[in-house]
ROMIZA-900574 format. One record per residue: residue in one letter; y, x, z of N, C-alpha, C in turn. Coordinates in pm, whole numbers, plus 50000, padded with zeros to 5 digits. Example, Ala and Ser with C-alpha at 12.3 -4.5 7.8 and 13.67 -1.06 7.14 Angstrom:
<recs>
resn|n_north|n_east|n_up|ca_north|ca_east|ca_up|c_north|c_east|c_up
A|49431|51319|50780|49550|51230|50780|49670|51320|50780
S|49775|51285|50708|49894|51367|50714|50003|51290|50787
</recs>
This chain:
<recs>
resn|n_north|n_east|n_up|ca_north|ca_east|ca_up|c_north|c_east|c_up
M|95729|63269|71443|95734|63134|71520|95875|63076|71481
N|95874|62947|71436|95989|62882|71418|96024|62802|71547
I|96142|62848|71623|96169|62785|71757|96191|62626|71738
A|96245|62604|71609|96271|62457|71602|96173|62345|71592
D|96048|62406|71587|95921|62328|71591|95888|62296|71729
Y|95953|62365|71819|95891|62341|71972|96001|62251|72049
K|95936|62128|72072|96015|62050|72150|95964|61958|72272
G|96025|61924|72365|95970|61851|72464|95956|61938|72592
V|95941|61862|72722|95940|61919|72828|95784|61874|72894
W|95679|61991|72922|95563|61953|72971|95547|61984|73127
V|95483|61920|73196|95459|61956|73346|95295|61960|73361
F|95239|62038|73412|95114|62072|73459|95092|61992|73559
A|95030|61866|73555|95007|61790|73669|94868|61834|73751
E|94893|61911|73859|94780|61961|73926|94720|61856|74018
Q|94586|61857|74004|94534|61756|74104|94398|61831|74151
R|94360|61792|74284|94248|61855|74352|94150|61728|74404
E|94021|61723|74351|93948|61618|74388|94022|61469|74374
G|94099|61459|74269|94157|61323|74225|94285|61304|74306
I|94346|61395|74368|94467|61390|74444|94569|61468|74373
L|94674|61424|74331|94790|61481|74284|94857|61559|74370
Q|94885|61709|74328|94959|61787|74426|95118|61757|74412
K|95179|61758|74550|95305|61683|74535|95396|61798|74458
V|95382|61923|74438|95457|62001|74357|95474|61953|74218
S|95369|61889|74157|95364|61844|74016|95449|61713|74026
L|95457|61639|74122|95550|61521|74103|95726|61571|74132
E|95715|61668|74215|95859|61745|74229|95910|61791|74099
L|95818|61866|74016|95841|61926|73899|95880|61810|73783
L|95820|61698|73796|95855|61584|73719|96005|61540|73745
G|96044|61554|73861|96187|61492|73885|96277|61587|73832
E|96258|61713|73839|96353|61832|73774|96332|61825|73653
G|96197|61799|73591|96172|61798|73446|96243|61689|73365
R|96248|61569|73439|96317|61453|73407|96454|61484|73347
K|96545|61559|73451|96680|61596|73442|96682|61675|73316
I|96613|61770|73296|96614|61864|73181|96558|61796|73041
A|96478|61707|73050|96438|61630|72923|96547|61549|72887
D|96612|61491|72985|96725|61399|72951|96847|61477|72885
K|96857|61589|72933|96967|61678|72889|96942|61714|72733
L|96816|61748|72711|96785|61783|72575|96745|61681|72468
G|96740|61546|72543|96707|61433|72461|96565|61440|72399
V|96464|61475|72500|96335|61482|72437|96256|61420|72561
K|96107|61410|72505|96014|61345|72599|95965|61443|72728
L|95950|61367|72843|95902|61438|72950|95720|61398|72950
T|95656|61516|72938|95501|61482|72936|95428|61559|73050
A|95370|61467|73109|95260|61507|73219|95132|61548|73141
L|95077|61677|73194|94955|61734|73135|94842|61715|73258
L|94746|61611|73233|94661|61599|73349|94508|61636|73315
L|94447|61726|73380|94322|61780|73347|94209|61757|73462
G|94093|61740|73412|93985|61703|73530|93871|61591|73477
K|93810|61569|73577|93709|61454|73548|93740|61320|73614
N|93748|61224|73550|93754|61079|73624|93893|61104|73699
I|93976|61127|73618|94117|61130|73674|94234|61052|73598
K|94190|60956|73498|94289|60879|73425|94363|60791|73504
N|94284|60747|73633|94357|60658|73731|94502|60725|73774
L|94514|60829|73764|94630|60916|73821|94750|60909|73742
A|94721|60861|73613|94843|60862|73520|94953|60753|73553
S|94915|60649|73624|95007|60558|73671|95118|60638|73770
E|95064|60724|73846|95151|60778|73945|95253|60873|73894
L|95191|60935|73782|95279|61025|73709|95407|60963|73636
G|95364|60836|73573|95450|60751|73527|95570|60708|73599
E|95523|60690|73738|95627|60630|73836|95722|60720|73881
H|95674|60873|73873|95762|60978|73888|95824|61042|73776
G|95850|60964|73663|95940|61023|73554|95868|61042|73432
A|95749|61079|73417|95700|61103|73290|95708|60985|73168
D|95720|61038|73053|95735|60954|72942|95612|60916|72887
E|95515|61027|72893|95379|61030|72845|95284|61106|72947
V|95160|61054|72947|95071|61135|73014|94954|61170|72920
L|94927|61301|72898|94816|61340|72826|94694|61373|72919
V|94583|61290|72901|94476|61301|72999|94364|61366|72920
V|94310|61484|72974|94197|61555|72927|94077|61524|73010
E|93976|61471|72974|93868|61424|73080|93741|61517|73011
N|93693|61599|73116|93591|61690|73065|93515|61732|73184
E|93379|61719|73178|93308|61767|73293|93318|61901|73339
L|93354|61997|73247|93376|62141|73257|93516|62169|73315
L|93598|62049|73339|93724|62068|73402|93739|61986|73526
E|93608|61949|73589|93590|61894|73726|93659|61965|73839
H|93622|62106|73847|93690|62195|73935|93761|62321|73856
Y|93860|62357|73905|93937|62453|73837|93882|62584|73814
T|93872|62639|73685|93861|62742|73653|93944|62814|73577
T|93984|62941|73587|94089|63026|73501|94055|63005|73352
D|93936|63018|73300|93900|63018|73183|93905|62882|73114
G|93853|62760|73194|93841|62637|73147|93986|62577|73095
Y|94062|62597|73234|94189|62531|73219|94301|62601|73127
T|94268|62718|73112|94363|62815|73009|94348|62772|72871
K|94198|62758|72850|94184|62737|72705|94228|62585|72667
A|94191|62503|72753|94234|62344|72726|94400|62344|72717
I|94482|62411|72798|94634|62400|72784|94672|62464|72669
C|94630|62595|72639|94661|62676|72542|94634|62606|72392
E|94506|62527|72391|94475|62453|72272|94577|62341|72227
L|94613|62256|72344|94697|62171|72329|94855|62199|72299
A|94881|62305|72372|95016|62362|72335|95045|62418|72199
E|94931|62504|72154|94932|62546|72013|94935|62414|71898
E|94899|62322|71935|94864|62203|71844|95004|62115|71857
R|95062|62107|71976|95160|62015|71980|95292|62081|72024
K|95313|62192|72055|95415|62282|72043|95544|62219|72144
P|95506|62226|72267|95620|62199|72376|95718|62310|72366
G|95853|62267|72400|95945|62372|72413|95953|62430|72544
I|95908|62354|72660|95901|62408|72798|95797|62368|72867
L|95728|62452|72946|95606|62412|73043|95626|62462|73185
F|95635|62354|73261|95641|62399|73419|95502|62386|73471
I|95473|62468|73568|95344|62479|73672|95387|62499|73795
G|95337|62435|73893|95359|62460|74029|95311|62580|74088
A|95368|62653|74159|95331|62788|74222|95242|62776|74350
T|95145|62704|74308|95032|62694|74414|94943|62800|74386
F|94836|62812|74458|94724|62924|74441|94671|62911|74301
I|94641|62765|74260|94608|62770|74137|94700|62785|74025
G|94840|62756|74055|94930|62776|73937|94968|62906|73936
R|94958|62982|74034|94988|63147|74021|94880|63217|73949
D|94768|63142|73948|94665|63221|73868|94658|63167|73726
L|94688|63043|73689|94679|62990|73564|94814|63023|73478
G|94938|63010|73532|95063|63035|73479|95065|63183|73393
P|95031|63297|73459|95034|63417|73375|94922|63409|73279
R|94818|63367|73303|94723|63349|73196|94753|63268|73079
V|94814|63170|73103|94858|63074|72960|94957|63150|72916
A|95058|63223|72978|95165|63284|72910|95113|63374|72835
A|95025|63456|72878|94985|63571|72796|94893|63509|72676
R|94826|63439|72684|94734|63381|72574|94833|63310|72478
L|94952|63251|72488|95048|63207|72411|95148|63303|72369
S|95136|63439|72412|95243|63535|72397|95367|63493|72429
T|95404|63435|72541|95538|63405|72557|95571|63456|72715
G|95706|63416|72744|95737|63474|72898|95716|63371|73002
L|95727|63417|73116|95697|63353|73231|95817|63380|73361
T|95887|63295|73408|95952|63344|73522|95881|63257|73651
A|95848|63330|73753|95775|63288|73852|95867|63248|73969
D|95819|63162|74063|95876|63129|74191|96020|63085|74156
C|96053|63010|74071|96201|62969|74036|96251|62886|74152
T|96397|62894|74195|96440|62783|74278|96562|62728|74213
V|96606|62749|74085|96692|62670|74010|96639|62649|73883
L|96636|62541|73793|96613|62527|73657|96724|62459|73580
D|96771|62495|73480|96868|62432|73411|96837|62459|73249
V|96905|62419|73155|96895|62437|73010|97014|62446|72967
D|97015|62550|72855|97135|62531|72758|97120|62440|72658
T|97190|62347|72631|97170|62227|72539|97192|62284|72412
T|97277|62398|72384|97306|62435|72252|97196|62492|72182
N|97109|62543|72255|96997|62598|72191|96844|62576|72253
G|96849|62504|72355|96723|62460|72404|96684|62558|72512
D|96739|62685|72524|96689|62775|72611|96703|62744|72765
L|96549|62745|72838|96548|62745|72985|96613|62826|73032
L|96703|62801|73132|96771|62902|73239|96688|62880|73365
A|96607|62984|73411|96517|62963|73519|96573|63067|73606
T|96619|63050|73729|96685|63116|73847|96576|63161|73953
R|96579|63280|73995|96488|63325|74105|96538|63433|74187
P|96491|63438|74303|96555|63559|74405|96495|63695|74329
A|96566|63789|74344|96514|63915|74285|96559|64051|74394
F|96519|64156|74390|96541|64278|74470|96529|64225|74602
G|96424|64160|74638|96391|64129|74781|96505|64018|74834
G|96519|63939|74735|96605|63825|74792|96763|63857|74800
N|96793|63994|74761|96920|64038|74761|97020|63973|74667
L|96978|63935|74542|97069|63875|74442|96959|63757|74384
M|97036|63668|74307|96958|63569|74215|96983|63620|74069
A|96844|63598|74013|96857|63653|73871|96816|63521|73768
T|96912|63494|73691|96871|63368|73579|96819|63440|73463
I|96708|63384|73415|96628|63455|73309|96604|63358|73205
A|96619|63395|73094|96596|63315|72957|96495|63377|72872
C|96425|63301|72793|96334|63361|72687|96366|63274|72559
P|96463|63363|72489|96512|63283|72363|96425|63311|72241
D|96333|63412|72255|96260|63446|72130|96123|63384|72128
H|96073|63309|72211|95940|63277|72228|95924|63133|72310
R|95833|63053|72253|95803|62934|72303|95634|62913|72302
P|95619|62816|72404|95707|62750|72505|95738|62860|72613
Q|95874|62803|72681|95922|62853|72778|95853|62807|72917
M|95826|62918|72996|95734|62883|73108|95811|62912|73251
A|95780|62848|73344|95808|62887|73458|95738|62811|73588
T|95729|62898|73695|95640|62819|73803|95740|62801|73917
V|95719|62701|73994|95814|62659|74119|95740|62641|74248
R|95775|62691|74344|95693|62655|74467|95726|62510|74516
P|95631|62457|74598|95625|62326|74651|95742|62331|74737
G|95829|62207|74737|95942|62180|74825|96076|62214|74779
V|96089|62291|74674|96208|62338|74617|96280|62208|74550
F|96219|62127|74480|96291|62008|74413|96244|61893|74490
E|96311|61771|74468|96289|61665|74518|96226|61560|74409
K|96114|61485|74457|96056|61382|74375|96133|61250|74347
I|96121|61205|74225|96215|61078|74195|96106|60962|74178
N|96153|60843|74220|96078|60717|74190|96145|60647|74097
E|96077|60651|73947|96137|60586|73858|96046|60521|73771
N|96050|60379|73774|95963|60301|73681|96001|60314|73530
R|95919|60376|73465|95948|60381|73316|95840|60317|73240
N|95884|60323|73111|95773|60256|72999|95694|60401|72955
Y|95605|60418|73019|95540|60548|73000|95385|60518|72897
G|95349|60619|72829|95231|60595|72744|95122|60683|72796
V|94992|60666|72785|94881|60733|72830|94804|60777|72713
E|94758|60900|72675|94702|60939|72533|94579|61012|72601
E|94458|60970|72575|94346|61059|72617|94304|61145|72489
V|94312|61278|72532|94297|61381|72409|94164|61457|72448
N|94097|61523|72339|93984|61609|72374|94017|61758|72344
V|93949|61847|72388|93963|61980|72379|93829|62030|72339
S|93832|62148|72240|93684|62206|72217|93655|62300|72322
L|93604|62247|72428|93556|62327|72540|93404|62337|72565
E|93358|62453|72576|93195|62457|72593|93175|62529|72710
S|93069|62531|72752|93032|62595|72874|93030|62746|72878
N|93013|62803|72749|93013|62947|72745|93156|62997|72742
D|93247|62915|72730|93393|62945|72735|93440|63021|72882
I|93373|62951|72963|93400|62978|73101|93307|63085|73170
R|93349|63200|73200|93275|63308|73228|93236|63319|73389
T|93292|63219|73478|93268|63212|73606|93188|63082|73632
K|93109|63079|73727|93026|62954|73779|93062|62915|73915
I|93089|62791|73934|93129|62746|74085|92965|62721|74132
V|92941|62773|74236|92811|62747|74300|92810|62639|74414
E|92926|62682|74509|92947|62598|74607|93096|62597|74651
I|93134|62481|74713|93269|62499|74763|93268|62448|74908
I|93313|62549|74990|93300|62553|75132|93450|62520|75183
K|93493|62422|75236|93636|62408|75300|93637|62467|75440
E|93749|62530|75466|93768|62583|75582|93807|62488|75667
N|93761|62475|75793|93777|62379|75881|93905|62413|75981
K|94027|62397|75924|94155|62425|76007|94248|62320|76023
D|94290|62281|76127|94393|62171|76162|94525|62218|76149
I|94577|62239|76015|94711|62279|75986|94805|62190|75955
A|94923|62169|76006|95006|62082|75980|95100|62130|75838
D|95117|62036|75750|95217|62071|75631|95341|62074|75675
I|95409|62196|75700|95520|62181|75745|95651|62137|75638
S|95589|62154|75513|95686|62110|75406|95719|61972|75393
E|95619|61882|75487|95642|61737|75491|95702|61697|75622
A|95734|61784|75717|95783|61759|75859|95925|61708|75850
R|95974|61631|75928|96108|61590|75941|96177|61647|76042
I|96095|61711|76140|96171|61807|76241|96108|61916|76256
L|96165|62038|76240|96073|62168|76257|96153|62258|76366
V|96058|62313|76461|96111|62394|76553|96049|62530|76508
S|96132|62636|76463|96103|62765|76403|96124|62876|76479
G|96036|62970|76506|96067|63092|76565|96064|63220|76499
G|96141|63291|76544|96155|63434|76494|96107|63538|76581
R|96141|63659|76547|96115|63789|76643|96178|63775|76776
G|96289|63706|76779|96383|63687|76884|96294|63603|76989
V|96203|63529|76961|96118|63471|77049|96069|63539|77158
G|96021|63669|77105|95979|63771|77209|95830|63806|77210
N|95746|63701|77211|95610|63712|77214|95526|63583|77193
K|95422|63605|77171|95323|63476|77130|95315|63379|77249
E|95341|63419|77385|95330|63326|77475|95444|63224|77477
N|95557|63307|77439|95690|63217|77429|95687|63118|77329
F|95618|63145|77226|95580|63044|77101|95522|62906|77169
E|95482|62916|77276|95420|62785|77328|95549|62702|77376
L|95652|62757|77402|95788|62678|77449|95827|62615|77306
L|95826|62676|77195|95847|62617|77070|95760|62494|77046
K|95630|62517|77091|95550|62386|77028|95569|62291|77137
E|95587|62323|77268|95632|62190|77364|95758|62132|77317
L|95857|62209|77260|95988|62132|77235|95952|62049|77097
A|95874|62109|77025|95841|62026|76881|95755|61907|76905
A|95670|61910|76995|95581|61787|77059|95676|61684|77109
V|95779|61720|77195|95856|61638|77267|95954|61540|77158
L|95982|61629|77057|96083|61584|76960|95998|61493|76827
G|95870|61506|76842|95774|61443|76722|95785|61523|76608
G|95789|61650|76625|95811|61760|76514|95686|61849|76498
T|95713|61968|76425|95614|62065|76393|95668|62192|76420
V|95604|62290|76455|95635|62428|76465|95629|62489|76341
A|95741|62604|76317|95738|62679|76194|95777|62822|76255
A|95793|62891|76158|95809|63040|76199|95889|63124|76076
S|95963|63246|76105|95997|63344|76007|95891|63432|75976
R|95899|63517|75893|95798|63605|75836|95779|63725|75954
G|95890|63752|76026|95875|63854|76144|95780|63801|76242
A|95768|63652|76275|95704|63602|76390|95557|63617|76322
V|95539|63578|76207|95397|63556|76143|95352|63717|76149
D|95425|63802|76090|95373|63941|76091|95337|63984|76226
K|95401|63957|76337|95374|63985|76473|95236|63932|76509
G|95187|63814|76434|95051|63768|76473|95073|63652|76572
W|95207|63621|76581|95218|63503|76680|95192|63352|76643
I|95169|63339|76498|95150|63235|76441|95094|63239|76313
E|95013|63152|76270|94925|63162|76124|95035|63151|76006
R|95013|63220|75910|95096|63226|75786|95126|63090|75717
D|95036|62983|75746|95076|62858|75715|95186|62802|75736
Y|95244|62832|75860|95373|62785|75915|95493|62867|75870
Q|95474|62950|75779|95594|63051|75750|95688|63011|75674
V|95819|62995|75678|95921|62952|75592|95986|63057|75532
G|96025|63039|75415|96114|63168|75353|96058|63174|75207
Q|96122|63286|75162|96094|63326|75013|95960|63347|74996
T|95886|63428|75120|95734|63440|75093|95651|63345|75172
G|95719|63234|75219|95641|63134|75261|95664|63004|75203
K|95716|62902|75274|95713|62775|75234|95868|62713|75223
T|95892|62632|75131|96039|62580|75122|96039|62430|75192
V|96119|62431|75291|96107|62298|75364|96260|62239|75377
R|96248|62079|75369|96382|62019|75368|96372|61912|75485
P|96370|61953|75610|96345|61874|75704|96490|61805|75748
T|96478|61691|75837|96595|61633|75876|96678|61701|75975
I|96579|61778|76071|96643|61866|76172|96568|62000|76157
Y|96626|62099|76163|96569|62240|76158|96630|62332|76271
I|96554|62349|76373|96602|62415|76500|96552|62575|76472
A|96622|62682|76470|96586|62806|76442|96605|62884|76569
C|96501|62922|76632|96491|62991|76733|96464|63163|76725
G|96556|63232|76789|96554|63367|76748|96512|63432|76630
I|96574|63345|76537|96581|63384|76385|96698|63444|76345
S|96722|63578|76267|96832|63638|76242|96917|63588|76143
G|96834|63499|76048|96886|63456|75931|96901|63534|75809
A|96802|63610|75782|96797|63713|75656|96803|63619|75526
I|96847|63640|75432|96861|63574|75309|96701|63526|75261
Q|96614|63598|75286|96466|63564|75260|96437|63435|75345
H|96472|63425|75444|96418|63308|75524|96531|63193|75499
V|96635|63201|75486|96757|63088|75445|96712|63030|75328
A|96660|63113|75244|96641|63041|75115|96536|62947|75126
G|96443|62940|75217|96353|62840|75237|96369|62723|75319
M|96495|62726|75382|96553|62634|75490|96689|62578|75458
Q|96751|62626|75370|96895|62597|75366|96931|62457|75326
D|96844|62391|75255|96857|62253|75235|96827|62144|75338
S|96786|62197|75466|96764|62112|75573|96884|62014|75596
D|96875|61892|75647|96988|61802|75665|97104|61851|75793
L|97012|61899|75906|97072|61955|76001|97022|62078|76059
I|97098|62183|76079|97053|62321|76120|97117|62345|76273
I|97022|62357|76343|97058|62418|76486|97003|62554|76497
A|97079|62649|76542|97046|62791|76553|97054|62825|76708
I|96956|62886|76772|96945|62948|76912|96951|63087|76901
N|97046|63178|76943|97019|63324|76923|97125|63393|77033
K|97069|63476|77085|97153|63569|77177|97265|63622|77124
D|97257|63636|76991|97360|63729|76898|97445|63644|76820
A|97577|63617|76882|97661|63522|76830|97694|63561|76682
S|97674|63676|76633|97707|63734|76527|97588|63721|76417
A|97485|63668|76447|97366|63680|76357|97378|63595|76229
P|97354|63613|76132|97372|63551|75989|97337|63385|76003
I|97230|63369|76091|97194|63224|76083|97284|63133|76159
M|97375|63185|76240|97493|63118|76299|97584|63078|76207
K|97611|63135|76094|97687|63081|76010|97656|62969|75932
V|97493|62984|75905|97441|62886|75823|97428|62754|75886
A|97417|62764|76024|97389|62661|76129|97505|62552|76133
D|97475|62416|76158|97558|62319|76174|97601|62331|76333
Y|97509|62370|76398|97532|62390|76543|97476|62506|76587
A|97550|62604|76659|97498|62739|76711|97512|62727|76858
I|97401|62767|76921|97380|62783|77061|97363|62948|77094
V|97448|63013|77161|97433|63158|77202|97371|63148|77331
G|97261|63226|77332|97188|63229|77454|97023|63273|77449
E|96966|63301|77532|96811|63333|77533|96740|63224|77494
V|96660|63235|77424|96537|63128|77373|96502|63082|77487
T|96424|63160|77576|96352|63128|77694|96422|63060|77793
K|96564|63066|77782|96646|62965|77895|96687|62862|77824
V|96711|62858|77693|96777|62752|77619|96668|62619|77600
I|96558|62686|77538|96437|62587|77516|96395|62518|77637
P|96354|62564|77741|96330|62476|77864|96429|62385|77895
E|96544|62412|77887|96636|62308|77928|96661|62212|77815
M|96627|62244|77692|96640|62141|77598|96532|62038|77619
I|96401|62106|77626|96281|62022|77661|96306|61915|77766
S|96370|61962|77889|96412|61868|78009|96483|61781|77951
Q|96607|61809|77891|96681|61690|77856|96626|61599|77765
F|96555|61634|77668|96495|61540|77580|96385|61466|77647
K|96322|61503|77723|96210|61422|77818|96314|61338|77895
A|96419|61370|77963|96484|61275|78040|96525|61168|77944
L|96593|61208|77818|96631|61096|77724|96513|61001|77695
R|96399|61049|77690|96303|60959|77644|96246|60868|77775
E|96243|60935|77890|96224|60827|78004|96317|60714|78019
E|96447|60749|77981|96570|60640|77999|96547|60549|77889
A|96502|60579|77787|96474|60484|77665|96349|60404|77692
</recs>
């Protein structure tokens, strides 16, 4: 392998039913910074059926060019189909870096592509940078249960690959002169070993906490599932959404879709109210970029109190009802 032959930053633009996943747009924002440092193109790789119209949105979020692969066999995601298409293009065009969102699809696709291309993959990264002297990607991720941050490089293989969870980076809106190229891949039905017979969508009314501006989040200190109703009431009064730490989710007090932290979702709300959450590094990693953090805990020495902009020492079951009462009064006065 001649490392010098591999140039450019690629982002896999994941779409589902013609809708781009927001993590792909976030990756374009971070990819833009890295591509500019290296002085190379930022390319969005778009796969599917009848999806060319999405190219403009990718251009508006930082891409220099969009490679569009239209194929009936790519209408629905399959590991075999998407892996072959991406690897064929990567082997032909030799990108230096390839980013994939750490969604359910990305976590399946990333390792398979990396193995097929005989390269490395750093998963669930929280920081991305590049060594401009040699083009090495510096991918940082939590290690050893979140007790330290490891920066990983892949100097001897290309493309360098990393997956990133939704919400870690910010999208950019940048009108660029971008190009769109339609490309073909040699994909046949017998390349795909699985067949999608039917798609059944689960009927769940789940709020996307990564998009919420106000989050009221509860941990083990909330006490029980019934007390979580207080958090929901406060969230409703504030026009926000309820969330939780892993401890509360493991207790079965709330669904895993609402979990914040290293093993949950990364959030960036305007206001984050942490109720009965100790503040373990695994949780803080998922909410530390909130604009304003308010912590409510009976333990004044809890780690979350040091992270918070405002700390309230007290029982959640006493503080939350008072907050609800005060906010309701303010709304009535307004």
